[in-house]
N, C-alpha and C positions, 0 to 999 in steps of 0.2 A: 752324883747321882750316874747310874748306867745307862745304859739305852735298853727299851723293853725288846721283846720278841720278834715284835712286828709292829705297825703300826697302819691306821685307816685313813684312808683319804677320802674324806667326803667332799662333797660338792655344795656350796653355798651361795645364795644366789640373792640379790637384793632388787626385788620386782617393783617398787616402789619410784626407782630410778628408771620405770618406764619399759614394760614389758606385759606382752600378753599370754593368756594361759596356754595358747597352742605355742607360742616361742619356748615355754618353761618347760613344756610336755615334751618336744622335742630334744630338747635338752638333757633332760631326765634320762627318756629312753637311750640316747646317745652314750648318758654318762654309765649306765646301767650295762649297755652292749661293751663299755671298755675294762669293765671290770673297776669302777668306784665302788666304795663298799656303801655312802648313805646320799642323798639327796636333801639340803635343807633350804629352809627359806628365812631372811629376816620377819619381824613382823611390825611393817611401822605404815603407815598412811600417809605420809608426805614426803619428796625427795629431801634429800641433805644437800646444800647448794643449789645455784642454777634456778633454771625455769621447770616449775614443774610438767611432765610430760605427760601426753597420752598413751594409752587411752586408761592408763591405771588412776589410783592404785588398785593390787588386787587384794582381797581379805586371805589371808595366809590359811587359815583352818579350810577355807573353800575350796582353796589350790589344792593343799593337801589332800583333801578328803577326793578331786579328782585324780592326786596321782596317784593313790592308794589303788584306783581299779587299771590306770594306763603303766604301773610298773608291778615289776613281781620279785624283786628282792632286794631291794635297796632299802636300805634304814629310810625313814622319812622323820623330820621334825621341823620347828622354827629353834631359832638362834635370834632373839628369846622375846617367849611374849610377855607384853605387860600385863600386870596384874590390875592397872587403870581400863584396858581396852572391854573384857569380860567378864559378866559376875562370875563369883566360883562354881556355882551349880550348873547355867546351862554351858559352862567350858567345859569340866567333868563331863558333860553327853556329847558333846561336839569330840572332844579326843578320843575318850570311848569308843564312840563311832566309826572313827577313823580309823582308827584301831583293830577294829572289827572288822574294818573295809578291807586295811589291807593284807590280812592274816597275820597281826601281832607286828607290826613293823616300824612301828610310831617310838621315837623317843621324845616324852615331853619335857618343855622346858618352861620354867617360869621366872622374872625379874620383877624389879620393881618399878622397872619405864626409868625415861631420861629426857624424852624430847619435846618440850612444852609445846612451840608450836603445832605440830601436828595434832594433839589434844583440841588445842582454839580452832584450831580450819576442821575440826568434825564434830563439836559441841560434846567432848571428854572432859568431864572434871581431871587437871593435875593436881593433885594434894600436894602439901612441903614434902619432902625427903623422908622424914622421921613416919608420917603418916603412911607414906608408899610402902615402907618397910613392916610398918605392921600390919598392912592389909594383906604383904606376902605373905607372911607367917599364919594370915587365919587363912587365906586361900589355899594353901597347903591343908591346912589341917582340915579344911571342908572337902577339898577335891578328893584327897588319898581317905579320908573319912566316909565320903559316899564310897568309893571304888574297893577299900577294905572293907566295909559291909558285909557280913553272912549274906549268903540268899535265903531271902524270906523275912529278911530284917527290916528295921527302920532304923534311918542314921540321924540323930539332932546334935546342934551345937548352937551353942549361944557365943556371940563374940561380940565385940563392941563396934565392927565394919559390919557384919555377916549372921544373921540369923536362921538357919534352917531347922525344920519343924518336921520331924517323923517324914524324912524323904524317904521314898522305897528303893532309893538308892540305884536306880538302874538308868540305863544299860552298865552292864559291867566290858571294862575293855577286854580286848581279846586274850594280853598278856596278863595274868593273874598270878597276883593280884593286884598289880598296877605295871603300867610302863616303866622304862628305866626313867629317872629326874636326871635332868642337865639343871644346875646353878649355874648362875656366871655373873663375871662383873672385876668391877675394879676396888670395890670397898675393903676396906681394913680389918673392921670388925664384925660388924651383923652377916656381911657377906660370908666372911672364912665360917663364921658358927652355924648359919641356915644349911650352908653346904652340908659341913658336917653333922648336920642332925637329917637331912633330909636327902641328900643328892647320890645319888650313884655316879656322875662325875661334875666336875667342877672345869668349865671354858673359862677362859681370859681370852678373850679377841682383840687382835692387832695391837697386842703390846709388843714393846721390845722385849729381847730376852732376858734380862736382869730382874724387870718388872714381872714376866714369866715366874722365873726362880723363887723370888720375892712374894708373890699372891699363893705361890702351891704351897711355898713353907708354911704360911697363914692356917692353910685350909690343916693341911698335915696339923699344926701346932692343935688346933680345934678340933678335930680328930682325938687326939693323943686326950685334951681337956676331959672328952665325956667317953674316953676309954674303948673310940671305935678302933678297929686295924686299918691302918691308912689302905693297906692292900686293897682292900674294898673299895677305894676310891678313883676311880677313873678320871687321868687328867688331859688338857686337850687343849690346843688354843686356832686360833681363825688366822689367816694370813693371806693379804691380797696375791691373787693370781696374775702374772703376766709373763711369759715364755714366750719366747721367739727363737725358732731353728738357727737363726743369725742374727747381727744385730740390726738390720734393717727390719728384719719382721718382728722384733722385739721394738723396738724404736713406733714402729706403726701402729702395735698394739698397744703399749702407753699410749700415743695420743688419741686411741680408738676412747680410752676410758676417761679422757681430760687428767690424764697425769706425767709427771714430769719421769722420763727414764732413771734419771741419777737417784729420786725419790723415792720410787718405788721399789728400786733395788737395794736400798737400805732399808724400807720398811718392809716388805712383802717378801713372798715367794717370787721373785723376778730377775729376770736377766736371758742367760742362757739355761740351756736345759741343767748342765752342771752345777751353776748357781743356786739355781733351784731347790735341789736337791742336796745342796750344802748348809741351804738356809733350814731347812727342813729337820734334816738330821741335826742341827744343833738344839733344835726343841725335844725331838726327841731323847736326845741325850741327856736332857735334864725333865726325861718322865714324861714326855706328850705321848698317847699312846692313840690319839685322836687329831691329825690335822685337817679343821675345814678349810678348802682354798675356795677363796671367793671370788666367784668370777663376775665378770661388772657389765662384759660383751656377750648378752644370753642367746647370741643367733651366731659365734664365732664358734662354729663345731670342731673345726679344725683344731683350736687351741686345745680342745680336752684331747683332742687323739694325739696331738703334740707330746703331750702330756705324761697319756699311757703308755706312750710307744717310748719316749726318753729320760722321764721323770720317776713314774713309777716301779718301771723296773730296778732302780739304782736302790729303791728303797725296802724290797722283799728281802728279809730278813734282819732289817736292822732293830 
Protein backbone atom coordinates (compact mmCIF):
# COMPACT_ATOMS: atom_id res chain seq x y z
CA UNK A 1 0.00 0.00 0.00
CA UNK A 2 1.37 3.40 -0.93
CA UNK A 3 0.80 6.58 1.04
CA UNK A 4 -2.00 8.91 0.04
CA UNK A 5 -1.15 12.38 -1.21
CA UNK A 6 -2.32 13.95 2.04
CA UNK A 7 -3.59 13.05 5.48
CA UNK A 8 -6.21 14.92 7.45
CA UNK A 9 -5.63 15.32 11.17
CA UNK A 10 -8.77 15.45 13.31
CA UNK A 11 -9.04 15.92 17.06
CA UNK A 12 -11.16 13.38 18.92
CA UNK A 13 -12.29 13.85 22.54
CA UNK A 14 -13.82 11.63 25.23
CA UNK A 15 -16.03 13.96 27.30
CA UNK A 16 -17.48 11.09 29.34
CA UNK A 17 -14.07 11.02 31.03
CA UNK A 18 -14.84 14.45 32.48
CA UNK A 19 -15.40 17.69 30.57
CA UNK A 20 -17.65 20.71 30.35
CA UNK A 21 -19.01 22.16 27.14
CA UNK A 22 -16.93 25.29 27.65
CA UNK A 23 -13.75 23.20 27.86
CA UNK A 24 -14.62 21.41 24.63
CA UNK A 25 -15.53 24.67 22.96
CA UNK A 26 -12.18 26.21 23.89
CA UNK A 27 -10.34 23.15 22.58
CA UNK A 28 -12.33 23.07 19.33
CA UNK A 29 -11.83 26.79 18.65
CA UNK A 30 -8.11 26.39 19.34
CA UNK A 31 -7.91 23.32 17.07
CA UNK A 32 -9.62 25.27 14.31
CA UNK A 33 -7.20 28.18 14.68
CA UNK A 34 -4.25 25.78 14.39
CA UNK A 35 -5.43 24.20 11.15
CA UNK A 36 -6.76 20.84 12.28
CA UNK A 37 -9.36 19.50 9.85
CA UNK A 38 -12.04 18.24 12.23
CA UNK A 39 -13.28 17.84 15.78
CA UNK A 40 -15.02 14.62 16.79
CA UNK A 41 -16.47 13.34 20.05
CA UNK A 42 -17.02 9.87 21.38
CA UNK A 43 -20.66 9.04 22.13
CA UNK A 44 -20.75 7.57 25.63
CA UNK A 45 -22.60 8.13 28.88
CA UNK A 46 -20.17 6.51 31.32
CA UNK A 47 -16.47 6.81 32.06
CA UNK A 48 -14.18 3.93 31.11
CA UNK A 49 -12.37 2.98 34.28
CA UNK A 50 -11.96 4.89 37.52
CA UNK A 51 -14.53 6.93 39.39
CA UNK A 52 -16.99 8.83 37.23
CA UNK A 53 -16.13 12.53 37.28
CA UNK A 54 -18.42 15.53 37.29
CA UNK A 55 -19.99 17.35 35.69
CA UNK A 56 -20.64 14.97 32.77
CA UNK A 57 -21.55 13.13 30.82
CA UNK A 58 -22.24 15.40 27.88
CA UNK A 59 -24.78 14.39 25.26
CA UNK A 60 -22.82 14.13 22.04
CA UNK A 61 -25.33 15.55 19.56
CA UNK A 62 -26.24 18.40 21.90
CA UNK A 63 -22.53 19.18 22.16
CA UNK A 64 -22.07 19.01 18.39
CA UNK A 65 -25.00 21.41 17.92
CA UNK A 66 -23.19 23.94 20.11
CA UNK A 67 -19.93 23.44 18.25
CA UNK A 68 -21.74 23.84 14.95
CA UNK A 69 -22.42 27.45 15.93
CA UNK A 70 -19.14 28.08 17.78
CA UNK A 71 -16.81 26.98 14.95
CA UNK A 72 -16.66 27.92 11.28
CA UNK A 73 -14.53 25.41 9.37
CA UNK A 74 -14.00 22.15 11.30
CA UNK A 75 -15.67 18.95 10.19
CA UNK A 76 -17.80 17.74 13.12
CA UNK A 77 -19.03 14.32 14.14
CA UNK A 78 -19.04 11.44 16.59
CA UNK A 79 -16.95 8.29 16.86
CA UNK A 80 -19.24 6.42 17.00
CA UNK A 81 -22.95 6.91 17.76
CA UNK A 82 -24.50 3.63 18.99
CA UNK A 83 -27.82 2.47 17.56
CA UNK A 84 -29.02 1.73 21.08
CA UNK A 85 -29.05 5.33 22.30
CA UNK A 86 -31.54 6.95 19.93
CA UNK A 87 -34.45 5.99 17.70
CA UNK A 88 -33.65 6.38 14.00
CA UNK A 89 -36.32 8.96 13.16
CA UNK A 90 -35.41 11.47 15.88
CA UNK A 91 -31.70 10.82 15.26
CA UNK A 92 -32.18 11.68 11.58
CA UNK A 93 -33.85 14.93 12.64
CA UNK A 94 -31.06 15.82 15.11
CA UNK A 95 -28.20 15.11 12.72
CA UNK A 96 -29.89 16.96 9.86
CA UNK A 97 -30.40 19.96 12.12
CA UNK A 98 -26.78 19.97 13.32
CA UNK A 99 -25.64 19.67 9.71
CA UNK A 100 -27.76 22.70 8.80
CA UNK A 101 -26.54 24.62 11.85
CA UNK A 102 -22.92 24.00 10.81
CA UNK A 103 -23.43 24.89 7.17
CA UNK A 104 -22.92 21.30 6.05
CA UNK A 105 -19.91 20.22 8.13
CA UNK A 106 -21.19 17.01 9.74
CA UNK A 107 -19.78 13.54 9.19
CA UNK A 108 -22.31 11.02 10.51
CA UNK A 109 -21.33 7.75 12.16
CA UNK A 110 -23.37 4.83 13.42
CA UNK A 111 -22.38 1.58 15.09
CA UNK A 112 -23.75 -1.36 17.02
CA UNK A 113 -22.49 -0.16 20.42
CA UNK A 114 -20.42 -2.21 22.84
CA UNK A 115 -20.39 -0.83 26.43
CA UNK A 116 -23.18 -2.54 28.41
CA UNK A 117 -22.79 -0.86 31.80
CA UNK A 118 -23.40 2.63 30.41
CA UNK A 119 -26.72 1.34 29.07
CA UNK A 120 -27.68 -0.10 32.44
CA UNK A 121 -26.67 3.15 34.19
CA UNK A 122 -29.08 5.21 32.09
CA UNK A 123 -31.95 2.78 31.54
CA UNK A 124 -31.09 1.93 27.93
CA UNK A 125 -31.76 -1.62 26.67
CA UNK A 126 -28.69 -3.52 25.49
CA UNK A 127 -29.70 -6.42 23.23
CA UNK A 128 -27.31 -9.19 22.19
CA UNK A 129 -24.73 -8.41 19.50
CA UNK A 130 -26.52 -10.01 16.52
CA UNK A 131 -29.68 -8.06 17.35
CA UNK A 132 -27.76 -4.78 17.61
CA UNK A 133 -26.28 -5.38 14.17
CA UNK A 134 -29.78 -6.02 12.84
CA UNK A 135 -30.83 -2.72 14.42
CA UNK A 136 -27.84 -1.01 12.78
CA UNK A 137 -28.85 -2.11 9.30
CA UNK A 138 -32.46 -1.07 9.86
CA UNK A 139 -31.46 2.29 11.29
CA UNK A 140 -29.29 3.00 8.27
CA UNK A 141 -32.20 2.17 5.99
CA UNK A 142 -34.53 4.47 7.94
CA UNK A 143 -32.16 7.41 8.40
CA UNK A 144 -30.90 7.46 4.83
CA UNK A 145 -34.38 6.75 3.53
CA UNK A 146 -35.64 9.84 5.33
CA UNK A 147 -32.79 12.03 4.11
CA UNK A 148 -32.96 10.79 0.51
CA UNK A 149 -36.72 11.04 0.11
CA UNK A 150 -37.43 13.75 -2.51
CA UNK A 151 -38.84 17.02 -1.21
CA UNK A 152 -42.62 16.88 -0.93
CA UNK A 153 -42.75 13.08 -0.77
CA UNK A 154 -43.24 10.76 2.21
CA UNK A 155 -41.19 7.83 3.48
CA UNK A 156 -42.35 4.53 4.95
CA UNK A 157 -40.42 1.54 6.23
CA UNK A 158 -41.41 -1.76 7.82
CA UNK A 159 -38.76 -3.75 9.65
CA UNK A 160 -38.38 -6.06 12.58
CA UNK A 161 -37.19 -3.31 14.93
CA UNK A 162 -38.50 -0.08 13.39
CA UNK A 163 -41.61 0.92 11.47
CA UNK A 164 -42.04 4.32 9.82
CA UNK A 165 -45.42 5.31 8.42
CA UNK A 166 -45.75 8.09 5.85
CA UNK A 167 -43.10 10.37 7.35
CA UNK A 168 -42.71 13.81 5.75
CA UNK A 169 -38.98 13.05 5.94
CA UNK A 170 -38.03 16.45 7.29
CA UNK A 171 -35.79 18.25 7.97
CA UNK A 172 -33.21 17.61 5.29
CA UNK A 173 -29.48 17.93 6.02
CA UNK A 174 -27.55 20.75 4.38
CA UNK A 175 -25.41 18.15 2.60
CA UNK A 176 -27.62 16.58 -0.02
CA UNK A 177 -28.62 13.88 -0.22
CA UNK A 178 -26.89 13.09 3.07
CA UNK A 179 -23.78 13.75 5.20
CA UNK A 180 -20.85 11.36 4.68
CA UNK A 181 -21.21 8.16 6.69
CA UNK A 182 -18.50 6.60 8.85
CA UNK A 183 -18.74 2.93 9.79
CA UNK A 184 -16.07 1.50 12.07
CA UNK A 185 -15.14 -1.36 14.30
CA UNK A 186 -13.30 -4.63 14.68
CA UNK A 187 -15.94 -6.95 13.22
CA UNK A 188 -14.71 -9.55 10.73
CA UNK A 189 -17.84 -10.12 8.61
CA UNK A 190 -20.87 -7.90 9.10
CA UNK A 191 -18.95 -4.70 9.74
CA UNK A 192 -17.01 -4.89 6.43
CA UNK A 193 -20.18 -5.77 4.52
CA UNK A 194 -22.19 -2.93 6.07
CA UNK A 195 -19.31 -0.51 5.43
CA UNK A 196 -19.09 -1.59 1.80
CA UNK A 197 -22.82 -1.16 1.30
CA UNK A 198 -23.32 2.13 3.14
CA UNK A 199 -20.19 3.98 4.22
CA UNK A 200 -18.07 6.74 2.78
CA UNK A 201 -15.38 6.01 5.37
CA UNK A 202 -14.21 2.99 7.34
CA UNK A 203 -12.60 3.76 10.69
CA UNK A 204 -10.60 1.48 12.95
CA UNK A 205 -9.92 2.97 16.39
CA UNK A 206 -6.93 2.30 18.63
CA UNK A 207 -5.72 -0.85 16.88
CA UNK A 208 -2.20 -2.07 16.06
CA UNK A 209 -1.03 -1.42 12.53
CA UNK A 210 -1.33 -5.05 11.51
CA UNK A 211 -4.95 -5.10 12.66
CA UNK A 212 -5.65 -1.91 10.71
CA UNK A 213 -4.22 -3.51 7.58
CA UNK A 214 -6.29 -6.67 8.07
CA UNK A 215 -9.61 -4.90 8.70
CA UNK A 216 -9.12 -2.52 5.79
CA UNK A 217 -8.38 -5.48 3.52
CA UNK A 218 -11.65 -7.07 4.63
CA UNK A 219 -13.54 -3.89 3.75
CA UNK A 220 -11.86 -3.76 0.35
CA UNK A 221 -12.83 -7.41 -0.25
CA UNK A 222 -16.42 -6.61 0.75
CA UNK A 223 -16.41 -3.72 -1.72
CA UNK A 224 -15.12 -6.01 -4.45
CA UNK A 225 -17.86 -8.54 -3.65
CA UNK A 226 -20.60 -6.01 -4.47
CA UNK A 227 -18.78 -4.36 -7.34
CA UNK A 228 -17.92 -1.17 -5.52
CA UNK A 229 -14.81 0.78 -6.53
CA UNK A 230 -12.56 0.63 -3.46
CA UNK A 231 -11.17 4.07 -4.24
CA UNK A 232 -14.56 5.49 -3.23
CA UNK A 233 -13.95 4.34 0.36
CA UNK A 234 -11.90 6.50 2.71
CA UNK A 235 -9.91 4.68 5.41
CA UNK A 236 -9.05 6.16 8.79
CA UNK A 237 -7.53 5.29 12.14
CA UNK A 238 -7.77 6.71 15.65
CA UNK A 239 -4.70 6.97 17.86
CA UNK A 240 -4.22 8.24 21.40
CA UNK A 241 -2.20 11.46 21.36
CA UNK A 242 0.51 12.26 23.89
CA UNK A 243 3.45 14.34 22.67
CA UNK A 244 6.07 16.33 24.52
CA UNK A 245 8.77 18.67 23.31
CA UNK A 246 11.17 16.72 25.55
CA UNK A 247 11.05 13.60 27.72
CA UNK A 248 9.99 15.47 30.82
CA UNK A 249 7.04 17.12 29.10
CA UNK A 250 5.99 13.82 27.49
CA UNK A 251 6.15 11.98 30.82
CA UNK A 252 4.13 14.71 32.52
CA UNK A 253 1.44 14.57 29.85
CA UNK A 254 1.26 10.78 30.04
CA UNK A 255 0.80 11.01 33.80
CA UNK A 256 -1.95 13.60 33.41
CA UNK A 257 -4.02 11.12 31.39
CA UNK A 258 -3.13 8.14 33.60
CA UNK A 259 -1.10 6.34 30.94
CA UNK A 260 2.32 4.77 31.32
CA UNK A 261 4.86 6.44 29.01
CA UNK A 262 6.17 3.13 27.63
CA UNK A 263 2.65 1.83 26.99
CA UNK A 264 1.27 4.85 25.16
CA UNK A 265 4.50 5.16 23.19
CA UNK A 266 3.79 1.71 21.76
CA UNK A 267 0.04 2.10 21.30
CA UNK A 268 -0.45 5.75 20.38
CA UNK A 269 0.91 8.72 18.49
CA UNK A 270 3.16 9.46 21.41
CA UNK A 271 6.60 10.41 22.59
CA UNK A 272 8.65 13.18 21.06
CA UNK A 273 7.30 14.91 17.93
CA UNK A 274 9.35 12.84 15.48
CA UNK A 275 8.03 9.64 17.09
CA UNK A 276 4.42 10.76 16.66
CA UNK A 277 5.15 11.65 13.04
CA UNK A 278 6.62 8.21 12.38
CA UNK A 279 3.65 6.49 14.00
CA UNK A 280 1.13 8.43 11.93
CA UNK A 281 3.16 7.92 8.75
CA UNK A 282 3.06 4.15 9.27
CA UNK A 283 -0.76 4.21 9.10
CA UNK A 284 -0.75 6.62 6.17
CA UNK A 285 1.57 4.28 4.29
CA UNK A 286 -1.06 1.55 4.71
CA UNK A 287 -3.85 3.69 3.31
CA UNK A 288 -5.10 5.87 6.19
CA UNK A 289 -6.37 9.15 4.76
CA UNK A 290 -7.59 10.53 8.09
CA UNK A 291 -6.10 10.20 11.55
CA UNK A 292 -8.24 10.97 14.59
CA UNK A 293 -5.97 12.07 17.43
CA UNK A 294 -7.56 11.22 20.79
CA UNK A 295 -6.99 14.11 23.21
CA UNK A 296 -7.71 12.99 26.78
CA UNK A 297 -6.66 16.16 28.63
CA UNK A 298 -9.05 18.67 27.09
CA UNK A 299 -7.61 21.54 29.15
CA UNK A 300 -4.09 21.25 27.70
CA UNK A 301 -4.28 23.67 24.78
CA UNK A 302 -0.49 23.83 24.55
CA UNK A 303 -0.50 20.14 23.59
CA UNK A 304 -2.37 20.93 20.38
CA UNK A 305 -0.10 23.88 19.70
CA UNK A 306 2.95 21.63 19.91
CA UNK A 307 1.40 19.08 17.54
CA UNK A 308 0.43 21.80 15.07
CA UNK A 309 3.92 23.26 15.20
CA UNK A 310 6.10 20.13 15.15
CA UNK A 311 3.96 17.20 13.94
CA UNK A 312 1.50 18.58 11.42
CA UNK A 313 4.10 20.23 9.11
CA UNK A 314 6.07 16.98 8.82
CA UNK A 315 2.95 15.25 7.48
CA UNK A 316 2.16 17.78 4.78
CA UNK A 317 2.34 16.17 1.37
CA UNK A 318 2.40 12.62 2.77
